[in-house]
N, C-alpha and C positions, 0 to 999 in steps of 0.2 A: 023515580027513576025517571017516567017520561017528564016529568018536572024540568028537572035537570037537561035533559035532550032538546027539550023547545029553550034552553037559556039562551041570551047573546052569549058570547065569547069572551066578553067582557067581565060578565058574571061568572062563567065556569073556572075562568083564568081566578078570581077571587076565590072563588069555593076552593080550587086546589090549593091554593097557596095556604089558606087556612088548615088544613087537615095534615099536613106534614107529606115528607117525601113517601114513605110507607104505605101511607092510604093513598095518596095521589096517583101512586105507581097500579095499586089496585080498581081504582076509579077508572083511571084511562082502559082497562079492558072490558067496560060496559058497553060504551058505546062510541061511535065514529066522533061524534061532536066532542065529549071528553077525551079521545085520544088525540085529537087535533089540538085542544086545547092545554095537552099535556108536551106538546112538542115546541111550546114556547121554553127556552133554555133559560131564561131570567127567572121563571120557577123555581130549575132546579139549582141554580145559584144562591137562592136564597134558604134553600133545605139545606145547602154543603154549607155554608156559613154559619146557620143553625146547629147543625146537629153535628159538626164536624170543627169547625172554626176554620173552613178554607176560603181562601179569596179567589183562589184559581184553580181552574181545572186540571189537578193532578192527583194522582194517587198518592197511597202513604209511605210510599217510596219516594217520591218529588218525581215521578213520569208524569207525562203529559198525558191527557184525555182528550178526544176530540171535541167531547163537550161536557158542560155541566152535570147534563143525565148521567152524559158513560162516567163520568168521575165519583157521582152519587152512588150508581148502582155496584161498582168498584169498590168502593169502601162501605156497602151495605152488605154484601158477600162477604166480606175481608172481618168485617167488625160486627156483623149481627148477631154473635152467640153473646155479644158484651153489653153491660149497661152504655148508653150512647153518652152519657155526660160524663162517664168515668173514661172514654176513650179520647172525647174531647180534651177532658183535663190533665190527660198524659204526652196527648199531643203539642196543649200549650207548653208543658214542663217543659220538652224538646227543643221546641221553638225557641225558648226561653234562652237555653242554655247554646245552641248552635246560635244564636244571631250574637249572643255576647262572644262566642268561638270567632267569627266570622269577622267580628270591629278588631279584637285583641290577641287572639291565638289564633289564627288560620291556621296553623301547622296541627293545632287539633282534631280540626275537622276529616283530615283522611284517616285517621283512626278509627272512624266510628262506623262499625259494620251496618248492612245494609239488613234488615230487620228480618227476625226469623220466622218462618211459616208455622201454623200451628200444627202441622204434623211434627216438624223439628222441635218443638217444646213439648209435646204430647210424648215424645219418645225418649226425649230427657228425662221424663217426669217419672216415667217406667223405670229407664236406667238405674234411675236414683233414690225409686220409691217415694218419691214427694209426691204433695200436690202443691205447686205453686199460686199465692194470691192473685186473684183475680187482675189485680194493678199491674203486679211484676209480671205478667203475661203479657199484658200489654205494650208494658215498658220494652219488651225485648221484642215484639210484634214491628216497634218503629227503629229501634236498633238493639243490633244483637252483640252489644260491648263494644270493647275496644279491640282491635286486631293486635294479637300478641303473635307475633312471628319468632321462629326457632331462632333466637338468638340469646348470645349470654349479657342479659343486661349490666354484668359489670363491667363488658368490655365494650357498650354504647350505653354512655352515660345521656348523648343526644337523644335516641331511642324513648332510654327510660325516664327522661323528663316530659312526656308527652302525657302523665295519667290526667285524666278527666278531673279525678277527684282532687290533683295534685296534693302536694306534701310542704315538705322541712328539711332545713338541715341545720346540724348545731357539730361542731368538732368532729369529728370524724362518722356521725351517726345520721344517714340520710332516708329519706321515705318520699316516693311518689306514688299516689296509689290509682292502679287503672280500675275501670270498671270489667270484668272478665265478661267474655262470651260464653256461647252455653256449654261450648267442650272445653274450655279451661273450668267452669265453675265444678263439672263434675271431675276434670282432673285433682283440683286442690282439691276437692271435698274427698275425695278417695286418699289422697294423702293425709288428709288431716283426719280422717274416720277416730285416729286413736283418743280424739280429743271427748270422742263422746259415743264409747263403750256399747250403749243400749238405743241411740239414736233417739231418744222417747221425745227429743224437742224437735227434730226433723231438720237441721241446722246443715246449711248450705253455704262455701263460699261465693259470696258474691262480686267483692272488689277485695284486689291485694296490691301493697307497697310491691314496686319494681325488684327492691332489695327481700323481700319475702320476710319484713320483719313489722308488719302490718298487716291484719286481714279482718276483714267486715262480713258477719256470718249473717246472713235471713232465717229465722228461726218459722218456718213454715207451717208449725203446729198453730201459732198465736202471732203471727206476722211482724214480729219484732224486728229490728235491725240491731245486732249487736257489734261491737269492736273489742278484739281480744287485747288482754292488758300486758303489764310485762311478769304476769302469771299467768300466761295464755296456755304453758304445758301443763297449768293445773287444772284446765278447764274454767278460769278466769275471766270472764266477760263484762263490759257495760253496755245499757242499752244507749244506744244514739237516737232515739227522738221520745218524747214525753208519750208516756204509757196512756195517758189520758185522751190523747188525738188519736192514737192507734185504735182505739177501741171506740171510737165516735161513731161509725160506720160500719158496721158488720158485714163480713164478705164484700165491703168495696174501698177499704181502706187497708194500707199496708206501710210500714214505716219505709220502705225502698222508697216508695213516690212522694210522701212528704218528706225525706231527705233531702231526695233529687230536686224538690220542688224548692224548699229553702237555702239550697245549694244556692240555686240558679238566682234567689233573689241578694242572695248574700254578692255573688258575682256582679249583679245591675248596678249593687247599690256602693260598688267601690271596696267592699270590705277584703275582700281578695282579691291581687292584681297579679300581674304577668310579670315576674323578675327576671334577669339573664347575669348570670354569673359566669364569667368565663366563656362567653359568647353560645350560654346553654342557657334555653328559656324554659321556664316552667310554673305552673301556679303556686305562689306559693300562700299557704295557708295563716301566713301571721298577721293578725287583723290591721288593717291601715283605716278605718273609721272610728270615729268617738263611739262610747268610751272607751274602748277595749285599746285606744289608739291614744298618744296624746303627744302635744307638740310643744317643745318650749325654745325660745329665743334666747342665746345669751351671747354678750359681742359680737351681734349678726351672725351669730352661726344656729341654723336650723335643724340641718343634719350634717353630720361630718363629712368633708370634705377632704381628702388628701393632696389634691392640686387645684390650685383653681381653674374653673372649667371643666374639671375631672369626674369622672364616675362618682355616683354616690359611695360612699363605706357602709356598708350591710357588717351591721354584729348581730347575729345570730345565736341566742343561747338558750340553756335549760336546765331547770333545777326540780327537784324533789320537793311537794309540798304536801302536809300530815293533812291540812283540812281542807275542806272544797272549795273555800274563798279566801283571798287575801289579796295584797297589792305588791308591787314593786316601784322602786325609785332608784335615781343615784344619778352620776353624772360621769362626763367622761372629758376629760384632761387634754388640754391640748398646748403646745407648745409653737408660736410662731417661729416659722423657717423650720428646724429641724433640731433633735435631742441634741445631735453634735454640734449644731452651728445655731441656736437659738437666734431669733431674731427681735425678743420682746419676753416680756412676762407671761408664765405660764397662766390659763385660765380655765375655770370649768366650764363645758355646757352640761346644763342641767336637765336631766330625765325626769320630766314632772311623773307624777304617782300614776300609774294606772292600774286597773282592778286585773287579778288573776284568779278567775272562779269557773267553777266546772258548767256549762253553759247546756243550753236546755240540747242543740242539739251538736253531736260531736261528730266530725270530718276527719 
């Protein structure tokens, strides 16, 4: 250590930058020269980027810090109990979702709640007698689900449409899934406890449709995420994430994080987009990219239009399918003018064949 004290400031700077934030903080306590070298905020800027993926001095709630060194200290104190690569991965996941929402669906951002504290998560685990996977804990340290106000979703369709996971509608069936905050996780899990009499699986409700017709369950015993089927009353559920991926990294992997990461990729690739119907915006889970979506042009019609320069005509439907894979195709018949007063011969706008199969990830 005597040797380090006698080194030039540039050498000390290089030494500190190589050892990482935690060791740099320890070394700065050993001598005045090392302490002075550690005052250089550029060192801590590189540590913040490497360990937590932040390029500005902010805490994990987005609040400004006076310096990168102060920001690093705040992040270290907040997440020292978790593997740093996992923390950075969760942060990247939320960054991807928030950046997409900021550009495409800013109304959604206001529903994301401030992250929960360690004590709040611990308290919820005790109340529910479960142990959340590490990744799930970190997910909720950044964002405590969506704000669920005390209102009737059926009476306020505008608020009901702001589900982070989006949804779909056909005929009189409407689904829009919200990521639940801790308080709602507890309440919904208690309401559906009858589905798991012994609760050996330690299942908790993590996300639910605003109309309570679709639920996602995290099994805290194996870290898998499930969605209830039409036979949910009998306890039937389907896994939402490939099993082999969930088990790839023991204790540092869970389906909820994999699920959100894949969902963020789908959003950025344009597979899922924001649709507006009757002045209500929502994320539509009907795929809009190939090969799950196809385009065909007949007589200049690419997408059915009711009026020239009018809004798109959107037809959404659903059907039962006995096998796990299949396809759909057909045609829309158009009449120039109107049925009562046609202005030309009817023609069919082809619906090119597209696959209908069980996806790897279910949203």
